[in-house]
C-alpha atoms as one frame of an Amber mdcrd trajectory, in Angstrom:
protein
  33.234   0.991  14.441  32.632   0.009  10.861  29.091  -1.303  10.556  27.492
   1.666  12.494  28.900   3.871   9.512  27.423   1.283   7.019  24.214   1.032
   8.404  24.070   4.672   8.748  24.995   5.292   5.410  22.015   3.005   4.428
  19.493   4.401   6.587  18.975   7.401   4.187  16.517   6.401   1.187  18.538
   7.635  -1.921  21.703   5.835  -0.689  20.067   2.599  -0.210  18.707   3.013
  -3.748  22.177   3.450  -4.823  23.308   0.271  -2.998  20.959  -1.376  -4.312
  21.102  -0.607  -7.758  24.879  -1.164  -7.589  24.263  -4.656  -6.085  22.470
  -5.320  -9.209  25.214  -4.190 -11.365  27.685  -6.477 -10.283  31.520  -5.563
 -10.035  31.187  -3.852 -13.244  29.527  -1.184 -11.415  28.181   2.298 -13.218
  29.171   5.786 -14.104  28.487   8.204 -11.415  26.484  10.311 -14.176  24.525
   7.096 -15.232  23.700   6.195 -11.350  22.372   9.822 -10.854  20.283   9.719
 -14.231  18.715   6.316 -13.575  17.453   7.466  -9.950  16.497  10.823 -11.226
  19.136  12.701  -8.587  21.199  15.794  -9.339  24.614  15.329 -10.169  26.148
  17.005  -6.885  23.425  15.259  -4.668  24.592  11.917  -6.370  28.259  12.845
  -5.879  27.739  13.346  -1.826  25.887  10.417  -1.834  28.376   7.950  -3.101
  31.048   9.930  -1.091  29.155   8.443   2.054  28.757   5.114   0.994  32.307
   5.009   0.098  33.431   6.095   3.561  30.922   3.655   4.806  32.803   0.555
   2.837  30.348  -0.169   1.047  31.293   0.997  -2.639  34.241   1.792  -4.362
  35.352   3.826  -7.073  37.874   3.836 -10.314  38.701   6.171 -12.887  37.467
   5.619 -16.300  38.836   8.353 -18.541  36.699  11.210 -17.531  34.318   8.930
 -15.685  34.591   7.733 -12.200  32.933   4.325 -11.816  31.436   3.182  -8.835
  30.513  -0.535  -7.534  29.495  -2.291  -4.850  32.739  -3.073  -2.146  32.228
  -6.822  -1.839  34.531  -6.956   0.794  32.751  -4.151   2.878  29.427  -5.818
   2.222  30.552  -9.228   3.303  31.925  -7.658   6.474  28.474  -5.797   7.130
  26.944  -9.227   6.410  28.709 -11.155   9.019  28.428  -8.271  11.452  24.693
  -8.859  11.398  24.788 -12.279  11.801  27.417 -12.858  13.940  25.780 -13.775
  17.036  22.953 -15.416  15.164  20.846 -17.906  16.845  22.396 -17.748  20.217
  25.739 -19.292  18.928  24.232 -22.002  16.338  25.343 -20.934  13.253  24.371
 -24.017  11.312  20.704 -22.750  12.270  21.431 -19.260   9.951  23.679 -21.198
   7.273  20.772 -20.812   4.775  20.330 -17.336   5.433  23.749 -16.807   5.175
  24.493 -18.880   1.765  21.368 -16.999   0.313  22.595 -13.668   1.015  26.404
 -14.318  -0.176  25.421 -16.292  -3.273  22.818 -13.369  -4.725  25.054 -10.379
  -3.842  28.677 -11.599  -3.239
């Protein structure tokens, strides 16, 4: 199940920090080296963390010259949020609508 992979990926502190940083940066993303420097994490460790987030469907990557740019995967993030609130309020999604709207407006 993809949600289990995503939650597992976010359960580790440095990966959660990476994800939150990329959420703030938006679709433009950041180079892997810049992420590592920003979070004071060794480059090889950061590469492993980014690979886990990527396999979990939470980040995407693209090559830009010699750099690899990572950005939040908006579709993967939306799917995780939808899964988390799928059965919200015993089948009364209107009760959770403000929560969902707020989360999607801020991140996606």
